[in-house]
C-alpha positions in Angstrom: -20.1 13.7 2.0 -17.8 12.6 4.9 -14.2 13.6 4.5 -13.1 10.4 6.7 -12.2 7.4 4.3 -13.8 4.8 6.7 -15.6 2.3 4.7 -14.1 3.6 1.4 -12.3 1.7 -1.3 -9.0 3.7 -2.1 -6.1 3.0 -4.5 -2.8 4.2 -3.5 0.0 4.4 -6.4 3.6 4.5 -5.2 2.6 2.6 -2.1 5.9 1.8 -1.1 7.6 5.2 -1.1 7.9 7.6 1.6 4.7 9.6 1.1 2.6 6.6 -0.5 3.6 4.5 2.4 2.5 7.1 4.9 -0.9 7.7 3.1 -1.5 4.0 2.8 -1.1 3.6 6.5 -3.1 6.5 7.4 -6.0 5.4 5.3 -5.8 1.9 6.7 -5.9 3.3 10.3 -8.8 5.4 9.4 -10.7 2.3 8.3 -10.5 2.4 4.3 -10.0 -0.7 2.2 -6.8 0.0 0.3 -5.3 -1.5 -2.8 -1.5 -0.3 -2.5 0.3 -0.6 -5.8 3.8 0.4 -6.9 6.0 -0.6 -9.8 7.3 -4.3 -10.1 10.9 -3.5 -9.6 10.0 -1.6 -6.3 7.9 -4.4 -5.0 10.6 -7.1 -5.8 13.3 -5.1 -3.9 10.8 -4.7 -1.0 10.1 -8.4 -1.1 13.9 -9.3 -1.1 14.6 -6.9 1.9 11.9 -8.1 4.0 11.9 -12.0 3.1 9.5 -14.2 1.0 6.3 -13.5 2.8 6.6 -9.7 1.9 6.7 -9.9 -1.9 3.5 -9.3 -4.4 2.4 -13.0 -4.1 3.4 -13.6 -7.8 6.5 -15.4 -8.9 
């Protein structure tokens, strides 16, 4: 089995934190399909910091 994530589906928890964000970016760069998740309060703060288009998509 290949160690490279290209073409694989991966879930990253804590995706807005330091390590989680770095892992998410690396997996995406290596061609993985990534579902990046984090706690709702963290996602809300990130959305507020980066504007309305950066949120979770929920209201």
